[in-house]
N, C-alpha and C positions, 0 to 999 in steps of 0.2 A: 465416668460420665459417658452417656451415649449422646452423640451430637445429632442434631436434626439433619445435618449434611456435612460430609467431608468432601472437599474440592481439591483435586490434584492439578496443580498448575495455576500460577498467579499472573498469567497474561491478561489481556483485555477480557476474554471470556470467563476466566477463573475469578479474577478479583471483582468483576462486575456481578457475577452470580453471588459471590460472598457478600458484597455490599447490599444487593437487593434483598437477600435473605436476612441480613443484619437489620436492615430498615424495617423488616416485617417481624423483628423480635425473635428470630430463630437462632439457635446455638450452632455456630459454624466453625469448622476447622479448615484453614487454608494452608496447603502444603506446597512449598516451592523449593526446588533444589538450587536455583541460581538467584535471579533478582526479581523483585516485585516489578510487574509491568511487562515481563516477558520480552519476546522478540521485538514487538512493536515499539514500546516506549524506550527500550535500551539500545537496540541494535538495528532497527528498521525505520518505521514511519517517522518518528520524531527526529533522529539524527540526520536521516536523508533529506527531510524537508528543510532542516536548518542549513545543510550544505547547499541545497538548491536555492534557498533564499539568498544566501551569501553570493553565490555565483550570479544570480539574476541581477542583484544590485550592482555588482561590478560590471557586468555586461551592459546594463542599462547606461551607466555612465560612459563606458567606452563607445557606445553606439550613438550617443546624443551629440548632434552637431554643436560645435562651439565649446565643448568641454575637453580640457586637457587632463585626463584621469591617469595619474601615475600612482598606482597603488601597490604597496608591498604587503604580501600576506604572510603573517607569522603563524604557520599552521600548528606548531606545538601549543602556542598560546590560545589559538582558536579551539583546539581540542580540549584544553583545560576548561575553557568557557562552556563548550558543548557538554562535557560530562557534569559540570556543576549545574547546568540547566536541567539535564536529565535527572540527576540525583535529587534536585529540588522537586521535580515532578513526581518521581517514583516515591520519594519520601513522603510527599503529601498524600499519595494514594494509601500508603501503609498507615499513616496516622488516621486517615479517614476510616479505613477498615477497622482499626482498633477502637475508634470512637463509637462504632456500631456494635462493639462486642465481638468482633471476629477475632478468633485466636489464630495466630500465624506460627507455623513450625517450619524451619528450614532443614532440608535434608532430602535424601532419595526415598520416595514412597514405594512401598511394595504392597500390591493388593493381594490379600490372602483369600478373601471371599467378598461378596457384595456388601457385607456389613463390617468388614475388618480391614484396616490398612495399617501397615507397620512403617514407622519412621524412626531411624536412629535406634533400632532395637526395641522400641516401645510400640505396643498395639493400641490402636484407637478404634472405637466402635461408632457406628452411625446408622440412622434409619434410611438415609439416601446418600448415594455416591455420585459425584459429578466428575467426569473426565474432561479436563480442559488442558491437555498437554501440547496443543498447538502443532506446529510443523517445523521442518528443517529443510535446509537447502539440498537439492539433489546433487549428488557427486558421481563422478565416473573415474574408474581406475586409471585411465590414460590421461586424466586431466587433474589429478588430485593435488598437483602443485600450484594450480591456479588459485587465486584468492576468492573468498566469498564476500558477500556484501558487508558482513561484520568487519572483515579485515580492511576492505577498501575505505569504509567510513571512518576507520581509525588511523589512516595514514598520517604521518607527521610531515609529509611533503606533497607538493603537487607533482604528479607524474609528468615526465617530459613526453613519454609515449605510453598510451594505455590501449590495450586490446580488450574488447568486451565480447564474450561469447554469449550470444542470445540477445535478440532485439525485442524482448518482451518489455513490460512496463518498467522493470527495474533497470534493465540495460539502457533503455532510451532515457530514462530520468537521469541516471548517474553519468551516462555518456555526455548528455547535454551539459550537465553541471560542470564536469571536469573540462570540457571544451571551453566553456566560458571562463574557467579559471586559468586557462592557458595551455592545457594538455593537447597534444596531437592524438586524436581518438579514432580508432577503427572499430566498428561494430560488425561482427560476423553472425549471420543468421542462416540457419539451414532451410527455413521456409522461404517462399518467394516474395515475402513482404515483411515490413516491420510490423510490430504489434499484432501478431497472429491472434485471431479470436475477436479482434475489434473490427467493426465495419471499416473497410479500407478508405472510404471517402472521408471519414473522420480523421484519418491519419495523413491525408494529403497536405494540409497546411504544416504539419509537423515535419514531413519529409522535406518540404521547401526550407524550413528553418534549419534543419540539420545540414542541408547543403550550404546555406548561408554561413553557418558556423564552421564550415570546412571539415565536417565529420565524414569520414570515409565509411559508407555503409555497404557491406558486401552481403547481399541476399543470395539465396540458393547456393550457399557455400557451406561445406561440411568441414568441421574441425576433427582431425584424427588424433592429435595428442598435444599436450603442453609439457614442456620441460624447462627446468630452471637451471641456468649455468652461472658461473662467475667468470668475469674477465677483468683484466687490469685496464684501468682508465689512465691515459696519459695525463699527468698533472701539469699545471702551469709552472709549478715549482715543487721541490721536495720529491719524496719517493712515490712511485705509482700506487694507486689505491684500488682495492678490489671493489667491484660493484656487481650486483646481480643483474642478470638479463634473462628474460623469458623468451622462449622460442615456440611459436604456435605453428604446427604443421597442418596444412590444409590437404584435403583429398586430392586436389589438383597437383600436389607436389610442391606448391609454393610454401615458403616459410615466412612468417611475420615475426619481427622482433619488437620487444617492448620492455619498458622498465617494470610494468606490472600488467597482469592479466586478471580480469574479473570473469568468473564463471557465473552466469545468471540464466539458468535453463529450467527453472521450475522448482517446486518444493514438494516434500513428502510428509505425510502425517506421522506424528510421533506416537507409535502404538507398541513399541518394543522396550523391554528393559525394566518394566515396573509391574509385572505380574498380570497384565491384562488378559493373558491366555487363561488365567484361573477362572475367569468369568464366562468364557465360552460365548462371547458376543458375536453377533453376525456382523461381518464386514462387507463393504461395497467398494471394490477396487482399492482396498487397503485402508479406506476410511471407515470409521465406526458408523454403522447404519442406525439411524434414529427415525422415530415416527414424527408426526407434525407437532408433537408436544416436547420434542427433544429427548424422549425416553428411548433407550436402547432396547434390544430384544430381551434384555433381562429387566424385570420390573424393579422400579426404584433406583435404577442406574441410568444416569443421563450423560449426554455428551454435547459439548457446545464448542463453537469456534472452528478453527481450521481442521481439527482432528475429526470433526463430524461431516466434513465435505462441504460442497458448495463453494461459492467464491471465497477465497482466503482474504478476508477484509476484516479489519479491526471493528468497524461499525456493524458488520454482520455478527461478529462475536458478541458485541454488546447487546444486540437484538436477541440473539439466542439466549443470552443470560437472563434477560427479562422473561422470556417464555418459560425457561426451565425453572426459574425461581417461583414464578406464579404457580406452576403445576405442582412443585414440591409443597407449596403452601395450600394446595387444594383449590386454587383458582384456575378454572378450566380455560387455558389459552393455547391457541395454535399459531404456527408460523404462517406468515404471508409475505413472501419476498418480492411481490410484483413491483414494488416501488423502491427496489434496492439501488442506491446510487453507486456509480463506478467513477473513479477519478484517476487520471494519469497525469502526473505532474511534469509533463513535457513542456515545450515552448512552441505554440501556445498550449495551455492545459486542455486536455480532452475530458469532458465529463458527460455522463448520460445516465438516464434512469428510465424505468418502465419499458414498454414495448416499442422498439424502433422499427415498426413495419407500418405500411400503409401511407396515407396522406400526411404531408407535413408542410408547414410554412417555412419561410426562409428570411433571415435578416442578416446582412453582412456586418462583421465587426468594423469594417471600414466606414460604416455610417454611424458609428457610435463615438460621440465626442470625447468621452472619458478615455476610451481606448486610444484614440488618436493622440490625446494629450500625453499618453504613456509611450508614445512612439511605437504603437503596435496597431497593425491593420490586418493581420492574418486571422482568418477564421470566420465562424458564422454561428447563428442561433437557429435551432429548429424546434418547432412544437409539433409533435405527432398527434393526430386527432381522428375521430370518426366523422361520419357524414353530418352529425349534429354539432360538431365542434367540441365534443368532450375530449379532454386531454388524456391520451393513453401513454405518452412517453415524451421525452425531450432529450436533445443533445446540444451541447454548447462547446465550441472550440474557440476559446477566447482567454485573455488574461484573467486569472483568478476565477475561472469558471467553476472551480470546486465550491466556491462560496455561494453559488447560485442553486446548487442541487437540493438544498433544504426546501426552498420555495417550490421547486419543480417536482420534487418527490411528494410534497404535500398535495400538490395539484393532482398528481396521479393517484395517490392514496385516497384522496377525498372525492375523486371523480368530478373535479371542477370542469366547467366549460371554459374554453379559451377566453371568452368575454369576461369571465370573473377576474382573470389576470389582467386583461386589457383595460378594464375599468378601474383597476386598483392603481392609486397614485404611487408612482415610484420616484425616489429622489433623483434630482438632476444636479450635476452630471455623475452618473454611475454606470458601471458595467451592467448592473441589473436592469437598466432601462432597455437593454436589448431583449430581455425576456418579455417585457411588456409589449415592445414593438413586434416581436416575433408572434406573440399571441394575437396582436391586432392583425397580423398578416393572415391569420386563419380566416378572418371575415373581411379581408381585403382593405384594411385601413391603417397600415403603419404610417406614422407621421413623417419619418425621415427617409423613407425608401419607397419607391414605386415598383411593386412586383410586376413581372411580365404578365400580360393578360393572355 
C-alpha cells in the first residue's frame, strides 16, 4: 500500500495532521516511538496544568480569611490519578485516530527517502511525508544531574527545597505551583528579569505575587554547575537514612542546596536520529525551514509544530496541522500567525494575542466583581487598537485569563472594532466582563472604572 501521507511523531502536530487527513478520507500512517499525545499531553501541558490547578485550590483555601485549611497531600495517590487522567485523554485520541482510518505503528522511524520510511524493519511508502517530531529540553554537561520537567512532574513527594534554573514560563509556572504546595522555592535567572521575551509590564503583577508567596527570585545570576550528593539524615529513631541533596554553584561562588533542582532553560528541535539528513532539507537555526504552506525545501515533505520553529505551543502545532493537511489534500491554505494567543499559567495568568504596540485601553482587575469574589485583585486588561478603534491586540493579566484569549484572538483575526466587543452582552459576574469594559475604555465608556482624562 502507498499511503497518502506518513506522519512521524504523534504529538499535537502529528496526531492532528493525521486526524485532519483521516477526516478528508486520506490513507494515513502515524508513527510514534513513545506515547500518543507526545510531550504536551503526557509530560508537559496537561500534567503541569493539573498540578497548577491543585496548588491553586489549596493556596486559595489557605489565603481565604476565616478558613482553617489543614490539607494532607498524598502525592503517590495524586500521581496515580494524574496518569489515569492522561491515559484516558491519550487513549481517546488514539481511538479517534483509528475511527478515521488512521493506521498507527509504534517504533523508531527511519527516513530512507522522501517516499520511504522504515519502522521495525519494514518499509512503508507514501506520497507525502510529514515531520512532527517536536522538541526536547535543552541540557548542559555541567548540569546534567538536574531534573527536567518530566521528572519534576512525576515526583512522589513535595520537595522541601526546590531550586529552579530559568525564570521562563515553565520555571515560573512550576515554581509558583510548588511554593503553593509548601516547598521553599528559589528561582535563578541569568537575565535581568523574569519571563524574558515577555513585555515586562505584564510580568509586574506576577513579580508581586511571587514575593507574596515567599519565592526567592535571583535574576542576573549565572549557574556554573549542578551536583548531586548523598548525605545521612539524622533520624528521630532507628538508623540514619541516606538522602540525596543537590548543590547548585553560582558564578559568584555561592552555593545553593536543595532536595531537587529543575533545569528549565529552553528547548531544542528533534531533528536527529531518524534519517532526516537523507532528505537534505534546509534548516533555520536547527529548525526545519518551511514555507507558508508548511512545506519544506523538498516537495511533498512537510513539517509542523515545534520542529518547524516559531512559538513552541501545542495550539500552534494544531494550527500547522490544519494548514499542512489542507495543502496535502490540494486545498491551497497559508499560515497567518497574527492572532496567535500566548498564555503563561502564572499567578495571575498572563495571556496576550496579536500586536502589543501602540494605543491601548486599561481596566483593572480590582474593578471586576468576579475577581474580587475569588480574593484576587492583581492585574489588568488591555485592548490595543488603531485610531479608528480597530482591535490589533490584547493582553490580560488576571485569573483564568487563558479562557479569554479565544474571544480576543477572534477579535484580532476578524478585524473587529472595540465597539463590537463593548456592545456584546457579557455574562455577569465573570472575568470576561473585564474584556467588555476594557473595550469600552477604547471609546471612554467603561461602566465600573473612570479612566484618567
